[in-house]
Steps between C-alpha positions, in 0.01 A plus 500: 500500500190620685171431335222741590187360639235663287222347704578732791409863510654688787171663586358836593706768668378681814459820295249324272730469199570160350834328529586302191688175472846510654826325407795572723318804648449647156139547371454318173229436249442249227512625141327262267338547153549877511328537836635556856355298786546588868420156638407147398125571555527792261626257231226247571216755493625646176420160343189392692366818660156637451158355551483255205843365406518236772138392427579447131820315586304282750254392229787413270689300759365153397420536127488736206189708456336701222401863547130410532572237760688749710214749464256242636726410788550867598164663422575813707785588265423700188611377158724799461668447838554128425652591166734750668601261772567217253718729289701613802545145631617393150738798478644412838555138379263344749248367245511380142243598233465236235304579187355219287414614142440164328140582436252769600408607757829612645590308817725647765608320816689632806724294722768550764861505381781336701556841655130524583507151643772617744237709668275207600637475853436871547145474361432192714617684814288809416194280428548308825516829694184623334322173559589506869391863535175424320436199724566691824340843414254428219219269398417304191209625293332358196533681173268482203 
């Protein structure tokens, strides 16, 4: 049995079109959760793509956080956008939303699921790349 290597995308064709994954010279795609993906990166970016998802996941990597804590850690992100991103990450199974209703006020905490924890090596690699780029091409500035 031949197992397709979904980490390899055949690449771009000379005419500018994109060649999808191949298995025995047949173009293939991955169908998962009602969606069709043309390569492994397509799958990954569906879960963590966009400006804010990886940032939210990064701040949840070590400990659970409340909504207000995340807002303080990511001040450039609006409340509405944070709410949207948290909902999407929860729907995708990457984070858990736990509501405590023992006594008012309502307390909600967010944390990574086991599935979300599986992304830590990816997040570490992305952060390392950004840190190295920042060190070589940027400069540290103080913020108020």
